N, C-alpha and C positions, 0 to 999 in steps of 0.2 A: 243586469245587462243581457238583453236578448240576443242570441246569436242569429245573424242574418242567413247563415247557411243551413242551420238544422232547427232553429227555434227554441234551443235550450235556454233556460233562465240562468245565467251565470251570476257569480258574486260581482257586485260593482267594483271596477278596477282592474278586474282580471285582463291579462294580455292575450290570453288564449282560451278558446271555449273548451270547457272540461269534458264536453261530450264528443265533439268531433275534431278539436284541435285547430278550428279556424282562427284566423288572426282577428282579435277584437279591438286592437289599438285605434283604429280609425272609426269605429262604429258611433261614437258620440261627437264626431266632427260635423257641424251642421253642413248641409248642402243647400243648393238653391231651392227656394220654395215656390217659385213662379216660373213661368216660361221666359219672362224678361230677365230675372235674375240669372237664369241658366245661360242665356245668350250672352250677358254681360261677363260671366266668368269664362265663357268659351271663346268669344270673339276677340281676335287680336287687333291691336292698334293698326295694323297695315290694312285692315278693312275699312278704315274711316275715309280714305281717299281725301286727305286734306291737301291744302295747296303746298307747293314747294316753299320752303323758307327763304327769306332774304338773308343772305350771309355776307357780312361786311367785315372788313379788317379793323383791328383795334384802333388804328391811327385814323380812321374815317372821321371826318368832321361830324359833330352832332347834327348840324344843320343838313348835311347830305343824307344822313340816315333818316332823319325825320321827313325829308322830301320823298325819299324812296318809300317810307311807310305810307305817306299820303297818297302817292301816285298809284301804289299797288294795292291800296285799301287794306293794308296790314296793321295789325295791332302790335307786332313785335319784329325786331330783327335779331338774328343770331350773330354773335360776334366770335370771329376766330379766323384762322389761316390754314391753308392747305387742307381744308376739310374738317380740321379739328376745332373743337368747341372750347371757347375760353369764358363766354358769358352770353348774357341776353339782355336786351333793352326793349322794354315794354312801353305801352302808352301810359302805364302807371308810373314808370321811371320818369318819363317825360314830365309828368305832372308834379311829381315829388321832387325831382333832382334839378330840372333845368327850367321849369316855367318861370317866366319873369326874370331870368338871369342873362347876362351877356353870353353869347355863345361863340364869340370869336376866340378861335385858339382851343376850344374845348373838343377833345376827341372823345369818340363813343366809348373807348376803352377806360376813360375816366369815370364814366357815369353809369357803365353797365352793371348788372348783377353778376358777380363773378361766380364761377363754378356752379351753375344752377343744377337743380335736380333734374335728372334725365331719365328716359325710358327707352327700352329697346322696342323695335317694331313688333316683336313677337310677345311683348307683354299684353296682358288682357286689358279690355276697356274697364273692368272693375278695378284694376290696379290703378289706372289713370284717374279714375273718379276718386279713389281713396287719396292718392297723392295730392291731388287738386284740393279736395276738402281739407286735408290735414295742414297743408301748406299755404292755403289761401292763394293757390296759383290758377291762373286762367290760361297759361301757355307752358308746355313742357316740351323741350327739345327731344327728338328721337335720334339716337345714335347706334350705329352698328357695333358688333362686338369688337371691331378694330378702332372704335372711338370716332369715326368719321360721322358727321351729320348726315342724316337720311331724310329728316322731316321735322315738323312741328305738330303737336296735337293741341288743339284748343278746346275750351270749354264749349264753344259753339259747335265744334265738330262732334263732340260727344253727344250733345243735346240733339243735334241734327240726326245722329245714328239711333238714339233712343226713341225719338219721335217717328222715325222710319219703321222701327220694330213695332211700335204701338199702332202705327197706321194700317 
């Protein structure tokens, strides 16, 4: 393992350079290989400037939530009270859980995805891409350290940001 400080060729697995004492524990951690990768691991989600999320109470009728989604051209609503998050309801939930069923008396809390994966506004775009890919998500709520909803990041927001970096 070559020391980045002095260039000494150390034995593989050493934690410290035998020549100068520099820390070698992070030498083999890969870094970004392109300018795009560098931006994705540095830029925080608060740079995406997504739209404000629609937040509804758990007892909101599904019909009302769907109407709000349609009117605001949103693909998801967040479910919670007093700024706290309890779940998310997306267009995928609408298709899989309520399409073709009677909606009378059905509350959004009955069909939402409970306890969704969340991110913080200071998480990086690379983290969001990873979470979306691993979990097959297209929407991830953003919450502050105190648990209050601050936004929502969508796959479309991420793609728009990447295209702007490439353009």
